[in-house]
C-alpha positions as CSV (number, residue, x, y, z in Angstrom):
1,M,83.1,80.8,113.2
2,K,82.0,84.1,111.7
3,K,84.2,86.0,114.2
4,S,87.2,83.9,113.3
5,V,86.7,84.6,109.6
6,L,86.4,88.3,110.3
7,I,89.5,88.4,112.4
8,L,91.5,86.5,109.7
9,S,90.2,88.9,107.1
10,V,91.3,91.9,109.1
11,L,94.7,90.4,109.8
12,M,95.2,89.8,106.1
13,L,94.2,93.4,105.3
14,L,96.6,94.8,107.9
15,S,99.4,92.5,106.8
16,S,99.0,93.9,103.3
17,C,99.8,97.4,104.7
18,S,96.5,99.1,104.0
19,L,94.9,101.0,106.8
20,D,93.3,103.6,104.6
21,G,89.9,102.1,104.5
22,F,89.9,101.6,108.3
23,L,91.0,105.2,109.1
24,F,89.0,107.4,106.8
25,A,85.3,108.2,107.3
26,P,84.7,111.0,104.8
27,Q,81.4,112.4,103.6
28,T,81.5,113.3,100.0
29,G,79.3,115.4,97.7
30,E,77.8,117.4,100.6
31,D,77.3,121.1,99.9
32,Y,79.3,123.3,102.3
33,D,77.2,125.2,104.8
34,F,79.1,127.7,106.9
35,S,76.1,129.8,107.8
36,N,76.4,131.0,111.4
37,K,76.0,133.9,113.7
38,I,79.7,134.2,114.6
39,I,81.8,134.7,111.5
40,P,80.4,137.2,108.9
41,S,80.1,135.9,105.4
42,D,82.5,138.7,104.2
43,K,85.2,137.3,106.5
44,M,85.4,133.9,104.8
45,N,86.4,132.5,101.4
46,L,86.3,129.0,100.0
47,Y,89.2,128.2,97.6
48,E,90.0,125.5,95.1
49,I,93.6,124.2,95.1
50,K,94.8,122.3,92.1
51,I,97.0,119.3,92.8
52,N,98.1,117.6,89.6
53,D,94.7,116.7,87.9
54,K,92.7,117.0,91.1
55,R,91.1,119.8,93.1
56,I,90.9,120.1,96.9
57,Y,89.0,122.7,98.8
58,G,90.2,125.0,101.5
59,L,88.3,127.4,103.8
60,H,89.9,130.7,104.8
61,V,88.3,132.7,107.7
62,F,90.1,136.0,108.5
63,H,90.1,139.3,110.4
64,S,92.0,142.3,109.2
65,P,94.5,142.1,106.3
66,N,97.3,142.9,108.7
67,S,96.6,140.2,111.3
68,E,99.7,138.3,112.3
69,D,97.9,135.4,114.1
70,K,97.5,132.5,111.7
71,I,96.4,128.9,112.0
72,L,96.9,126.3,109.3
73,Y,94.4,123.7,110.5
74,F,94.4,120.0,109.6
75,P,91.2,118.3,110.7
76,G,90.4,114.7,111.6
77,N,89.1,111.8,109.7
78,Y,85.3,112.3,110.0
79,R,82.9,113.8,107.4
80,N,84.3,117.1,106.0
81,L,84.8,120.7,106.8
82,N,81.1,121.2,107.7
83,H,81.8,119.0,110.8
84,Y,85.0,120.9,111.9
85,Y,83.6,124.3,111.3
86,K,82.6,124.6,114.9
87,W,86.3,124.4,115.9
88,I,87.3,126.9,113.2
89,E,84.8,129.3,114.8
90,I,86.5,129.0,118.1
91,Y,89.9,129.9,116.7
92,W,88.4,132.8,114.8
93,E,86.7,134.1,118.0
94,M,90.2,134.0,119.6
95,G,91.4,136.5,116.9
96,Y,93.1,134.0,114.6
97,D,92.9,133.8,110.8
98,V,92.4,130.1,109.9
99,F,93.0,128.1,106.7
100,A,91.6,124.5,106.8
101,I,91.4,122.0,104.0
102,D,89.3,119.0,103.0
103,Y,91.7,116.2,102.1
104,E,91.4,114.3,98.8
105,G,88.2,112.3,99.0
106,F,86.6,114.5,101.7
107,G,83.7,116.9,101.0
108,K,84.0,118.2,97.5
109,S,87.7,117.5,97.2
110,E,88.5,115.2,94.4
111,G,90.7,112.1,94.6
112,K,91.0,109.2,97.0
113,C,91.9,109.2,100.7
114,S,95.3,107.7,101.5
115,E,98.4,108.5,103.6
116,D,100.2,109.8,100.5
117,A,97.2,112.1,99.7
118,L,97.4,113.5,103.2
119,L,101.0,114.4,102.9
120,R,100.5,115.8,99.4
121,D,97.6,117.9,100.5
122,S,99.5,119.3,103.5
123,E,102.3,120.5,101.2
124,A,99.7,122.1,98.8
125,A,98.0,123.8,101.7
126,M,101.2,125.3,103.0
127,D,102.2,126.5,99.6
128,F,98.8,128.1,99.2
129,V,98.9,130.1,102.4
130,L,102.4,131.3,101.6
131,T,102.0,132.2,97.9
132,Q,98.3,133.1,97.6
133,L,97.3,134.4,101.1
134,F,100.8,135.8,101.6
135,W,101.1,134.5,105.2
136,N,104.6,134.7,106.8
137,Q,106.0,131.5,108.1
138,P,106.9,132.9,111.6
139,D,103.2,133.8,112.1
140,I,101.9,130.4,111.3
141,I,100.7,127.8,113.9
142,I,100.5,124.4,112.3
143,Y,97.5,122.7,114.1
144,G,96.7,119.0,113.6
145,Y,93.7,117.3,115.3
146,S,93.7,113.4,115.4
147,L,94.3,112.2,111.9
148,G,95.3,115.7,111.0
149,S,98.4,115.2,113.2
150,V,99.9,113.2,110.3
151,P,99.9,116.0,107.7
152,A,100.7,118.5,110.5
153,V,103.8,116.7,111.6
154,H,104.8,116.1,108.0
155,I,104.7,119.7,107.0
156,S,106.4,120.7,110.3
157,T,109.5,118.7,109.1
158,K,109.7,120.9,106.0
159,D,108.8,124.4,107.2
160,K,109.8,126.3,110.3
161,C,106.8,128.2,111.7
162,K,105.7,129.7,115.0
163,L,104.5,126.4,116.6
164,L,103.3,122.9,115.9
165,L,100.3,122.1,118.0
166,L,98.8,118.5,118.0
167,E,95.5,117.7,119.6
168,A,94.8,114.0,120.4
169,P,97.5,112.9,117.9
170,I,98.1,109.5,116.3
171,G,101.3,107.7,117.4
172,N,101.5,105.3,114.4
173,A,99.6,102.6,112.7
174,G,100.4,100.1,115.4
175,T,99.2,102.4,118.2
176,I,96.0,103.1,116.3
177,M,95.1,99.5,116.2
178,E,96.2,98.8,119.8
179,G,94.0,101.6,121.1
180,S,91.0,101.9,118.9
181,A,90.4,98.7,117.0
182,P,87.2,96.9,117.9
183,L,89.1,93.6,117.7
184,D,92.2,92.6,119.7
185,I,94.7,92.7,116.8
186,P,98.3,92.0,117.6
187,P,100.4,95.1,116.6
188,Q,102.9,92.9,114.7
189,F,100.3,92.4,112.0
190,V,100.4,96.2,111.3
191,V,103.1,98.0,109.3
192,V,104.1,100.4,112.1
193,K,105.9,102.8,109.8
194,K,102.6,103.9,108.3
195,Y,101.2,107.1,109.8
196,D,104.3,107.2,111.9
197,N,104.3,110.5,114.0
198,I,106.4,108.8,116.7
199,E,109.4,108.6,114.3
200,K,108.7,111.6,112.1
201,I,108.3,114.1,115.0
202,K,112.1,113.7,115.6
203,H,112.6,115.8,112.5
204,T,110.3,118.7,113.2
205,K,111.7,122.2,112.8
206,N,109.2,123.7,115.3
207,K,108.4,124.0,118.9
208,V,105.9,121.4,119.9
209,V,102.7,121.4,122.1
210,I,100.6,118.3,122.5
211,I,97.2,118.3,124.0
212,Q,95.2,115.2,124.9
213,G,92.5,114.0,127.2
214,D,93.2,111.4,129.8
215,K,89.9,109.7,129.0
216,D,90.7,109.4,125.3
217,K,89.7,105.8,124.4
218,T,90.1,106.3,120.6
219,L,93.8,107.1,120.8
220,P,95.0,106.6,124.4
221,H,97.5,109.2,125.4
222,E,100.0,106.7,126.8
223,K,100.5,105.0,123.5
224,N,100.0,108.0,121.2
225,G,100.4,111.6,122.3
226,K,102.8,110.8,125.1
227,R,105.1,108.8,122.8
228,V,105.0,111.5,120.1
229,Y,105.9,114.0,122.8
230,E,108.8,111.9,124.1
231,N,110.4,111.8,120.7
232,A,109.9,115.4,119.9
233,P,112.9,117.7,120.2
234,E,113.0,120.6,122.7
235,P,111.4,123.0,123.3
236,K,108.2,121.0,123.8
237,K,105.2,120.8,126.1
238,F,102.6,118.1,126.9
239,V,99.2,119.0,128.4
240,L,97.0,116.2,129.7
241,I,93.4,117.3,130.1
242,K,91.6,115.7,133.1
243,D,88.3,113.9,132.2
244,A,88.5,114.9,128.5
245,R,87.7,112.5,125.7
246,H,89.0,112.2,122.1
247,G,86.7,114.5,120.1
248,D,85.2,116.5,122.9
249,I,88.0,118.5,124.6
250,P,86.2,121.9,124.0
251,A,82.9,120.5,125.4
252,D,84.6,118.6,128.3
253,M,86.6,121.6,129.4
254,G,84.1,124.3,128.5
255,R,84.6,126.7,125.7
256,D,86.2,129.5,127.8
257,N,88.7,127.1,129.5
258,Y,89.5,125.6,126.1
259,K,90.3,129.0,124.7
260,K,92.5,129.8,127.7
261,L,94.4,126.5,127.2
262,L,95.0,127.4,123.6
263,F,96.1,131.0,124.3
264,D,98.6,129.6,126.8
265,S,99.7,127.0,124.4
266,F,100.1,129.3,121.4
267,G,102.3,131.6,123.5
268,F,104.6,128.7,124.5
């Protein structure tokens, strides 16, 4: 009986078009701790970006002022930038300057998590790197991991950069629920146009590389990454990583192999 009530409640929630509470798992109010032995403290800055009456936070790690290798990084749905810093370190080790944001409602960023907030934050992040960090669009790799694929694809439809790279991307709201929900929820109860990378990727202005593990049970590649890839315009590339899971591709591949994969992908 309890299970039936729970299923009915979930279906009612989905039919009202709200997936935000299901998707986001932020940690708020936590102090940022980027202490490490890899990136010197004088090679990083934490910035505030004003969006209407709210502030979001962005981390910039960099090399020399003349570096032409740039990554605009959109992280996943879990915790905040403290969690994703280990990925940022990898990109910095590879020689790339990186700018990454905490979305509204994540970390110390103000506001509330939602799809609209993700898109708004992506536009603010791109504007910041162009006008405040003085990045050149042809140097920028737009990189979206998991939930971050939504703002990454969105901004790629507006700005022509060096590359759009998606790691373990979302297909759309329907594929999220098909692949990762703990309950067997029929996709017709979900408003598919939400978080719809499958449709939106058709309008990207960039070359596309998609990386996903064949053991990804959170967002299975057949229903997510592969379908996004199929709708992407040429030139495009899909890389399926053997025995890799959703959030563990660097660990499953090994750090050096992961770096080589990215170097090859960035040069596509």
